[in-house]
Biopython code that builds the backbone (N, CA, C, O; Angstrom):
import numpy as np
from Bio.PDB.StructureBuilder import StructureBuilder

atoms = [
    (1, "MET", "N", (0.987, -1.117, 0.338)),
    (1, "MET", "CA", (0.043, 0.376, -0.015)),
    (1, "MET", "C", (0.776, 1.112, 0.316)),
    (1, "MET", "O", (1.662, 1.256, 1.159)),
    (2, "MET", "N", (0.136, 1.794, -0.756)),
    (2, "MET", "CA", (1.213, 3.704, -0.937)),
    (2, "MET", "C", (0.980, 4.477, 0.642)),
    (2, "MET", "O", (0.053, 4.417, 1.450)),
    (3, "LYS", "N", (1.705, 4.885, 0.639)),
    (3, "LYS", "CA", (1.537, 5.797, 2.141)),
    (3, "LYS", "C", (1.467, 7.271, 1.593)),
    (3, "LYS", "O", (1.592, 7.535, 0.397)),
    (4, "TRP", "N", (1.312, 7.951, 2.311)),
    (4, "TRP", "CA", (0.320, 9.468, 1.953)),
    (4, "TRP", "C", (0.349, 10.476, 2.872)),
    (4, "TRP", "O", (-0.353, 10.323, 3.872)),
    (5, "ILE", "N", (1.121, 11.658, 2.747)),
    (5, "ILE", "CA", (0.753, 12.903, 3.858)),
    (5, "ILE", "C", (-0.294, 14.075, 3.105)),
    (5, "ILE", "O", (-0.598, 14.382, 1.952)),
    (6, "ASP", "N", (-0.547, 14.401, 4.122)),
    (6, "ASP", "CA", (-2.370, 14.991, 4.059)),
    (6, "ASP", "C", (-1.603, 16.631, 4.316)),
    (6, "ASP", "O", (-1.620, 17.142, 5.435)),
    (7, "THR", "N", (-0.748, 17.548, 2.728)),
    (7, "THR", "CA", (0.239, 18.397, 3.393)),
    (7, "THR", "C", (-0.912, 19.397, 3.803)),
    (7, "THR", "O", (-0.305, 20.254, 4.446)),
    (8, "HIS", "N", (-2.308, 19.769, 3.776)),
    (8, "HIS", "CA", (-2.749, 20.953, 4.235)),
    (8, "HIS", "C", (-4.536, 20.252, 4.580)),
    (8, "HIS", "O", (-5.309, 19.868, 3.702)),
    (9, "THR", "N", (-4.759, 20.259, 5.805)),
    (9, "THR", "CA", (-6.158, 19.847, 6.039)),
    (9, "THR", "C", (-6.484, 20.882, 7.311)),
    (9, "THR", "O", (-5.572, 21.207, 8.071)),
    (10, "HIS", "N", (-7.747, 21.342, 7.477)),
    (10, "HIS", "CA", (-8.248, 22.149, 8.414)),
    (10, "HIS", "C", (-8.964, 21.224, 9.456)),
    (10, "HIS", "O", (-9.501, 21.905, 10.331)),
    (11, "ILE", "N", (-9.162, 19.633, 9.655)),
    (11, "ILE", "CA", (-10.066, 18.758, 10.284)),
    (11, "ILE", "C", (-10.112, 19.221, 12.046)),
    (11, "ILE", "O", (-10.854, 18.752, 12.909)),
    (12, "TYR", "N", (-9.162, 20.179, 12.180)),
    (12, "TYR", "CA", (-9.667, 20.838, 13.417)),
    (12, "TYR", "C", (-10.959, 21.595, 13.566)),
    (12, "TYR", "O", (-11.447, 21.680, 14.693)),
    (13, "GLY", "N", (-11.578, 22.170, 12.504)),
    (13, "GLY", "CA", (-12.349, 22.930, 12.541)),
    (13, "GLY", "C", (-13.875, 22.443, 13.044)),
    (13, "GLY", "O", (-14.328, 21.306, 12.907)),
    (14, "GLU", "N", (-14.379, 23.296, 13.503)),
    (14, "GLU", "CA", (-15.673, 22.714, 14.780)),
    (14, "GLU", "C", (-16.573, 22.269, 13.625)),
    (14, "GLU", "O", (-17.614, 21.831, 14.115)),
    (15, "GLU", "N", (-16.594, 22.203, 12.271)),
    (15, "GLU", "CA", (-17.188, 21.500, 11.411)),
    (15, "GLU", "C", (-17.363, 19.600, 11.073)),
    (15, "GLU", "O", (-18.202, 18.823, 10.617)),
    (16, "PHE", "N", (-15.871, 19.569, 11.686)),
    (16, "PHE", "CA", (-15.478, 18.287, 11.815)),
    (16, "PHE", "C", (-16.004, 17.540, 13.470)),
    (16, "PHE", "O", (-16.291, 16.348, 13.582)),
    (17, "ASN", "N", (-16.028, 18.275, 14.320)),
    (17, "ASN", "CA", (-16.042, 17.707, 15.762)),
    (17, "ASN", "C", (-17.123, 16.599, 16.023)),
    (17, "ASN", "O", (-17.396, 16.042, 17.087)),
    (18, "GLU", "N", (-17.743, 16.398, 14.596)),
    (18, "GLU", "CA", (-19.060, 15.191, 15.442)),
    (18, "GLU", "C", (-18.355, 13.696, 14.815)),
    (18, "GLU", "O", (-18.657, 12.556, 15.170)),
    (19, "ASP", "N", (-17.294, 14.114, 13.740)),
    (19, "ASP", "CA", (-16.891, 12.995, 12.734)),
    (19, "ASP", "C", (-15.866, 12.728, 12.262)),
    (19, "ASP", "O", (-15.571, 12.058, 11.272)),
    (20, "ARG", "N", (-14.739, 13.768, 13.661)),
    (20, "ARG", "CA", (-13.211, 13.864, 13.282)),
    (20, "ARG", "C", (-12.527, 12.818, 13.405)),
    (20, "ARG", "O", (-11.636, 12.688, 12.565)),
    (21, "LYS", "N", (-12.681, 11.672, 14.499)),
    (21, "LYS", "CA", (-12.038, 10.192, 14.588)),
    (21, "LYS", "C", (-12.249, 9.026, 13.735)),
    (21, "LYS", "O", (-11.514, 8.051, 13.576)),
    (22, "GLU", "N", (-13.853, 9.407, 12.995)),
    (22, "GLU", "CA", (-13.837, 8.389, 11.964)),
    (22, "GLU", "C", (-12.983, 9.154, 11.066)),
    (22, "GLU", "O", (-11.782, 8.891, 11.112)),
    (23, "MET", "N", (-13.332, 9.940, 10.360)),
    (23, "MET", "CA", (-12.116, 11.344, 9.293)),
    (23, "MET", "C", (-10.827, 10.499, 9.417)),
    (23, "MET", "O", (-10.271, 9.992, 8.443)),
    (24, "ILE", "N", (-10.461, 10.405, 10.507)),
    (24, "ILE", "CA", (-8.626, 10.217, 10.776)),
    (24, "ILE", "C", (-8.243, 8.824, 10.487)),
    (24, "ILE", "O", (-7.198, 8.449, 9.955)),
    (25, "GLU", "N", (-9.468, 7.934, 11.012)),
    (25, "GLU", "CA", (-9.303, 6.190, 10.658)),
    (25, "GLU", "C", (-9.154, 5.969, 9.576)),
    (25, "GLU", "O", (-8.229, 5.314, 9.096)),
    (26, "ARG", "N", (-10.638, 6.822, 8.625)),
    (26, "ARG", "CA", (-10.662, 6.294, 7.346)),
    (26, "ARG", "C", (-9.488, 6.880, 6.133)),
    (26, "ARG", "O", (-9.163, 6.468, 5.019)),
    (27, "ALA", "N", (-9.011, 8.195, 7.095)),
    (27, "ALA", "CA", (-7.729, 8.461, 6.298)),
    (27, "ALA", "C", (-6.275, 7.585, 6.627)),
    (27, "ALA", "O", (-5.308, 7.474, 5.872)),
    (28, "LYS", "N", (-6.423, 7.085, 7.808)),
    (28, "LYS", "CA", (-4.735, 6.106, 7.896)),
    (28, "LYS", "C", (-5.412, 4.775, 7.330)),
    (28, "LYS", "O", (-4.563, 3.961, 6.967)),
    (29, "GLU", "N", (-6.808, 4.331, 7.156)),
    (29, "GLU", "CA", (-6.802, 3.022, 6.379)),
    (29, "GLU", "C", (-6.716, 3.156, 5.049)),
    (29, "GLU", "O", (-6.602, 2.154, 4.344)),
    (30, "ALA", "N", (-6.765, 4.641, 4.422)),
    (30, "ALA", "CA", (-6.496, 4.513, 3.094)),
    (30, "ALA", "C", (-5.141, 5.014, 2.470)),
    (30, "ALA", "O", (-4.850, 5.436, 1.351)),
    (31, "GLY", "N", (-4.092, 4.707, 4.167)),
    (31, "GLY", "CA", (-2.538, 4.846, 3.455)),
    (31, "GLY", "C", (-1.579, 6.546, 3.963)),
    (31, "GLY", "O", (-0.388, 6.795, 3.779)),
    (32, "VAL", "N", (-2.652, 7.443, 4.620)),
    (32, "VAL", "CA", (-2.404, 8.895, 5.227)),
    (32, "VAL", "C", (-1.922, 8.728, 6.212)),
    (32, "VAL", "O", (-2.658, 8.743, 7.199)),
    (33, "PHE", "N", (-0.396, 8.484, 6.397)),
    (33, "PHE", "CA", (-0.014, 8.274, 7.713)),
    (33, "PHE", "C", (0.776, 9.802, 8.694)),
    (33, "PHE", "O", (1.586, 9.654, 9.609)),
    (34, "ALA", "N", (0.347, 10.947, 8.264)),
    (34, "ALA", "CA", (0.331, 11.878, 8.619)),
    (34, "ALA", "C", (0.037, 13.258, 8.110)),
    (34, "ALA", "O", (0.429, 13.833, 7.095)),
    (35, "ALA", "N", (-0.980, 13.747, 9.357)),
    (35, "ALA", "CA", (-1.659, 15.201, 8.142)),
    (35, "ALA", "C", (-0.989, 16.671, 8.655)),
    (35, "ALA", "O", (-0.840, 17.018, 9.827)),
    (36, "LEU", "N", (-0.656, 17.380, 7.525)),
    (36, "LEU", "CA", (0.223, 18.742, 7.929)),
    (36, "LEU", "C", (-1.417, 19.941, 8.246)),
    (36, "LEU", "O", (-2.172, 20.425, 7.403)),
    (37, "LEU", "N", (-1.447, 20.069, 9.779)),
    (37, "LEU", "CA", (-3.180, 21.665, 10.069)),
    (37, "LEU", "C", (-2.456, 22.972, 10.008)),
    (37, "LEU", "O", (-1.771, 23.316, 10.972)),
    (38, "PRO", "N", (-2.565, 23.780, 8.867)),
    (38, "PRO", "CA", (-2.691, 24.784, 8.775)),
    (38, "PRO", "C", (-3.383, 25.494, 9.382)),
    (38, "PRO", "O", (-4.587, 25.402, 9.139)),
    (39, "ASN", "N", (-2.841, 26.692, 10.626)),
    (39, "ASN", "CA", (-3.691, 27.640, 11.465)),
    (39, "ASN", "C", (-4.489, 28.464, 10.369)),
    (39, "ASN", "O", (-4.164, 28.467, 9.181)),
    (40, "ILE", "N", (-5.728, 29.270, 10.968)),
    (40, "ILE", "CA", (-5.998, 30.319, 9.723)),
    (40, "ILE", "C", (-5.835, 31.483, 10.528)),
    (40, "ILE", "O", (-5.539, 32.486, 9.878)),
    (41, "ASP", "N", (-5.933, 31.619, 11.639)),
    (41, "ASP", "CA", (-5.767, 32.854, 12.532)),
    (41, "ASP", "C", (-5.326, 32.428, 13.915)),
    (41, "ASP", "O", (-5.079, 31.240, 14.121)),
    (42, "ALA", "N", (-5.191, 33.505, 15.056)),
    (42, "ALA", "CA", (-5.064, 33.200, 16.485)),
    (42, "ALA", "C", (-6.364, 32.498, 17.079)),
    (42, "ALA", "O", (-6.275, 31.843, 18.118)),
    (43, "GLN", "N", (-7.534, 32.638, 16.427)),
    (43, "GLN", "CA", (-8.555, 32.070, 17.539)),
    (43, "GLN", "C", (-8.779, 30.639, 16.454)),
    (43, "GLN", "O", (-9.917, 30.168, 16.451)),
    (44, "SER", "N", (-7.597, 29.881, 15.446)),
    (44, "SER", "CA", (-7.912, 29.058, 15.507)),
    (44, "SER", "C", (-7.264, 28.001, 16.344)),
    (44, "SER", "O", (-7.892, 26.977, 16.613)),
    (45, "ILE", "N", (-5.740, 28.238, 16.876)),
    (45, "ILE", "CA", (-4.969, 27.828, 17.313)),
    (45, "ILE", "C", (-5.338, 27.047, 18.377)),
    (45, "ILE", "O", (-4.706, 25.991, 18.388)),
    (46, "PRO", "N", (-6.332, 27.199, 19.519)),
    (46, "PRO", "CA", (-6.258, 26.384, 20.501)),
    (46, "PRO", "C", (-6.950, 24.965, 20.022)),
    (46, "PRO", "O", (-6.675, 23.901, 20.575)),
    (47, "ALA", "N", (-7.919, 25.083, 18.885)),
    (47, "ALA", "CA", (-8.602, 24.059, 18.352)),
    (47, "ALA", "C", (-7.349, 22.759, 17.444)),
    (47, "ALA", "O", (-7.499, 21.537, 17.449)),
    (48, "LEU", "N", (-6.311, 23.461, 16.825)),
    (48, "LEU", "CA", (-5.510, 23.081, 16.383)),
    (48, "LEU", "C", (-4.695, 22.676, 16.973)),
    (48, "LEU", "O", (-4.111, 21.832, 16.293)),
    (49, "PHE", "N", (-4.019, 22.845, 18.466)),
    (49, "PHE", "CA", (-3.551, 22.437, 19.016)),
    (49, "PHE", "C", (-4.064, 21.235, 19.933)),
    (49, "PHE", "O", (-3.276, 20.329, 20.201)),
    (50, "ARG", "N", (-5.369, 21.212, 20.416)),
    (50, "ARG", "CA", (-6.204, 20.078, 20.710)),
    (50, "ARG", "C", (-6.510, 18.822, 20.126)),
    (50, "ARG", "O", (-6.749, 17.714, 20.606)),
    (51, "VAL", "N", (-6.412, 19.474, 18.444)),
    (51, "VAL", "CA", (-6.431, 18.034, 17.791)),
    (51, "VAL", "C", (-5.039, 17.810, 17.721)),
    (51, "VAL", "O", (-5.020, 16.652, 18.139)),
    (52, "CYS", "N", (-3.581, 18.160, 17.436)),
    (52, "CYS", "CA", (-2.058, 17.305, 17.577)),
    (52, "CYS", "C", (-1.940, 16.920, 18.477)),
    (52, "CYS", "O", (-1.457, 15.792, 18.578)),
    (53, "ASP", "N", (-2.359, 17.734, 19.734)),
    (53, "ASP", "CA", (-2.531, 16.673, 21.024)),
    (53, "ASP", "C", (-3.328, 15.478, 21.014)),
    (53, "ASP", "O", (-2.863, 14.632, 21.777)),
    (54, "GLU", "N", (-4.247, 15.161, 20.482)),
    (54, "GLU", "CA", (-5.305, 13.989, 20.625)),
    (54, "GLU", "C", (-4.296, 13.061, 20.042)),
    (54, "GLU", "O", (-3.762, 12.158, 20.686)),
    (55, "TYR", "N", (-4.012, 13.386, 18.513)),
    (55, "TYR", "CA", (-3.318, 12.578, 17.464)),
    (55, "TYR", "C", (-1.631, 12.846, 17.480)),
    (55, "TYR", "O", (-1.008, 13.128, 16.457)),
    (56, "PRO", "N", (-1.247, 12.761, 18.309)),
    (56, "PRO", "CA", (0.983, 13.475, 18.105)),
    (56, "PRO", "C", (1.410, 12.534, 17.376)),
    (56, "PRO", "O", (2.629, 12.689, 17.315)),
    (57, "ASP", "N", (1.066, 11.523, 16.704)),
    (57, "ASP", "CA", (1.425, 10.975, 16.065)),
    (57, "ASP", "C", (1.191, 11.103, 14.426)),
    (57, "ASP", "O", (1.998, 10.771, 13.558)),
    (58, "PHE", "N", (0.088, 11.580, 14.267)),
    (58, "PHE", "CA", (-1.003, 12.126, 12.663)),
    (58, "PHE", "C", (-0.530, 13.326, 12.634)),
    (58, "PHE", "O", (0.460, 13.621, 11.965)),
    (59, "ALA", "N", (-1.337, 14.348, 13.525)),
    (59, "ALA", "CA", (-1.623, 15.540, 13.382)),
    (59, "ALA", "C", (-0.248, 16.467, 13.495)),
    (59, "ALA", "O", (0.452, 16.193, 14.469)),
    (60, "TYR", "N", (0.097, 17.231, 12.869)),
    (60, "TYR", "CA", (1.136, 18.424, 12.684)),
    (60, "TYR", "C", (0.590, 19.673, 12.632)),
    (60, "TYR", "O", (-0.274, 20.026, 11.829)),
    (61, "PRO", "N", (1.038, 20.278, 13.399)),
    (61, "PRO", "CA", (0.531, 21.811, 13.478)),
    (61, "PRO", "C", (1.728, 22.625, 12.688)),
    (61, "PRO", "O", (2.927, 22.470, 12.916)),
    (62, "MET", "N", (1.116, 23.597, 11.633)),
    (62, "MET", "CA", (1.796, 24.602, 11.041)),
    (62, "MET", "C", (1.419, 25.776, 11.209)),
    (62, "MET", "O", (0.344, 25.824, 10.611)),
    (63, "MET", "N", (1.679, 27.038, 11.769)),
    (63, "MET", "CA", (1.643, 28.427, 12.360)),
    (63, "MET", "C", (1.757, 28.999, 11.066)),
    (63, "MET", "O", (2.187, 28.543, 10.006)),
    (64, "GLY", "N", (1.170, 30.342, 11.457)),
    (64, "GLY", "CA", (1.035, 31.049, 10.321)),
    (64, "GLY", "C", (-0.361, 32.407, 9.481)),
    (64, "GLY", "O", (-0.129, 33.355, 10.231)),
    (65, "LEU", "N", (-0.986, 32.698, 8.941)),
    (65, "LEU", "CA", (-2.034, 33.386, 8.739)),
    (65, "LEU", "C", (-2.289, 33.059, 7.360)),
    (65, "LEU", "O", (-1.681, 33.134, 6.293)),
    (66, "HIS", "N", (-3.612, 32.597, 7.848)),
    (66, "HIS", "CA", (-4.021, 32.088, 6.428)),
    (66, "HIS", "C", (-4.651, 33.104, 5.315)),
    (66, "HIS", "O", (-5.533, 33.899, 5.638)),
    (67, "PRO", "N", (-4.140, 33.025, 3.984)),
    (67, "PRO", "CA", (-4.146, 34.026, 3.269)),
    (67, "PRO", "C", (-5.997, 34.908, 3.651)),
    (67, "PRO", "O", (-6.313, 36.086, 3.485)),
    (68, "THR", "N", (-6.569, 34.117, 4.007)),
    (68, "THR", "CA", (-8.068, 34.857, 3.574)),
    (68, "THR", "C", (-8.642, 35.364, 4.711)),
    (68, "THR", "O", (-9.827, 35.668, 4.847)),
    (69, "SER", "N", (-7.320, 35.486, 5.937)),
    (69, "SER", "CA", (-7.611, 36.139, 7.170)),
    (69, "SER", "C", (-6.657, 37.580, 7.214)),
    (69, "SER", "O", (-6.747, 38.380, 8.145)),
    (70, "VAL", "N", (-5.843, 37.742, 6.188)),
    (70, "VAL", "CA", (-5.049, 38.574, 6.191)),
    (70, "VAL", "C", (-5.585, 40.305, 6.086)),
    (70, "VAL", "O", (-5.962, 40.668, 4.972)),
    (71, "ASN", "N", (-5.605, 41.121, 6.990)),
    (71, "ASN", "CA", (-6.279, 42.223, 6.854)),
    (71, "ASN", "C", (-5.573, 43.661, 7.318)),
    (71, "ASN", "O", (-4.360, 43.452, 7.294)),
    (72, "GLU", "N", (-5.714, 44.407, 7.542)),
    (72, "GLU", "CA", (-5.307, 45.531, 7.576)),
    (72, "GLU", "C", (-4.496, 46.070, 9.229)),
    (72, "GLU", "O", (-3.753, 46.938, 9.685)),
    (73, "ASP", "N", (-5.292, 44.823, 9.645)),
    (73, "ASP", "CA", (-4.375, 44.676, 11.091)),
    (73, "ASP", "C", (-3.677, 43.392, 11.422)),
    (73, "ASP", "O", (-3.430, 43.164, 12.606)),
    (74, "TYR", "N", (-3.343, 42.558, 10.526)),
    (74, "TYR", "CA", (-2.640, 41.938, 9.836)),
    (74, "TYR", "C", (-1.438, 41.365, 11.144)),
    (74, "TYR", "O", (-1.469, 40.372, 11.871)),
    (75, "THR", "N", (-0.191, 42.771, 10.987)),
    (75, "THR", "CA", (0.741, 42.608, 11.553)),
    (75, "THR", "C", (0.820, 41.891, 13.145)),
    (75, "THR", "O", (1.486, 40.972, 13.620)),
    (76, "THR", "N", (-0.280, 42.873, 13.716)),
    (76, "THR", "CA", (-0.596, 42.381, 15.203)),
    (76, "THR", "C", (-1.588, 41.143, 15.092)),
    (76, "THR", "O", (-1.898, 40.733, 16.211)),
    (77, "GLU", "N", (-2.039, 40.593, 14.280)),
    (77, "GLU", "CA", (-2.607, 39.061, 13.972)),
    (77, "GLU", "C", (-1.333, 38.225, 14.288)),
    (77, "GLU", "O", (-1.404, 37.309, 15.107)),
    (78, "LEU", "N", (-0.171, 38.527, 13.652)),
    (78, "LEU", "CA", (0.984, 37.507, 13.426)),
    (78, "LEU", "C", (1.519, 37.854, 14.476)),
    (78, "LEU", "O", (1.864, 36.909, 15.185)),
    (79, "GLU", "N", (1.768, 39.047, 14.934)),
    (79, "GLU", "CA", (2.588, 39.292, 16.676)),
    (79, "GLU", "C", (1.761, 37.997, 17.579)),
    (79, "GLU", "O", (2.450, 37.016, 17.859)),
    (80, "THR", "N", (0.287, 38.014, 18.023)),
    (80, "THR", "CA", (-0.781, 37.040, 18.269)),
    (80, "THR", "C", (-0.029, 35.995, 17.720)),
    (80, "THR", "O", (0.937, 35.655, 18.403)),
    (81, "ILE", "N", (-0.140, 35.634, 17.089)),
    (81, "ILE", "CA", (-0.067, 33.579, 16.786)),
    (81, "ILE", "C", (1.413, 33.443, 17.477)),
    (81, "ILE", "O", (1.604, 32.718, 18.453)),
    (82, "LYS", "N", (2.722, 34.445, 16.681)),
    (82, "LYS", "CA", (3.804, 34.347, 17.518)),
    (82, "LYS", "C", (4.220, 34.039, 19.165)),
    (82, "LYS", "O", (4.928, 33.174, 19.681)),
    (83, "ASN", "N", (3.385, 35.237, 19.749)),
    (83, "ASN", "CA", (2.927, 34.701, 21.279)),
    (83, "ASN", "C", (2.666, 33.626, 21.410)),
    (83, "ASN", "O", (3.046, 33.070, 22.441)),
    (84, "ARG", "N", (2.026, 33.000, 20.576)),
    (84, "ARG", "CA", (0.823, 31.876, 21.041)),
    (84, "ARG", "C", (1.659, 30.255, 21.276)),
    (84, "ARG", "O", (1.355, 29.310, 22.004)),
    (85, "LEU", "N", (3.174, 30.508, 20.009)),
    (85, "LEU", "CA", (3.825, 29.506, 19.831)),
    (85, "LEU", "C", (4.511, 28.645, 21.242)),
    (85, "LEU", "O", (5.176, 27.622, 21.077)),
]
sb = StructureBuilder()
sb.init_structure("model")
sb.init_model(0)
sb.init_chain("A")
sb.init_seg("    ")
for serial, (resi, resn, name, xyz) in enumerate(atoms, 1):
    if name == "N":
        sb.init_residue(resn, " ", resi, " ")
    sb.init_atom(name, np.array(xyz, "f"), 0.0, 1.0, " ", f" {name:<3s}", serial, name[0])
structure = sb.get_structure()
């Protein structure tokens, strides 16, 4: 079986709260052995780290600011993200 890395997933989002465990199990069964989770903004960090803590050998955080969350105050947002590391 081929092994895969999911290089971009927001599986920590609340829309996946009900079936996250099952989705991760299906991904593993399909050969996915790691998932990289980019955060969206400072508010998404707690959920992102919670999933990474729950699945430490599968889910890995990527810190930054999603392009759709860039606004006039982006430097403050980036500083907040940096301080949460």
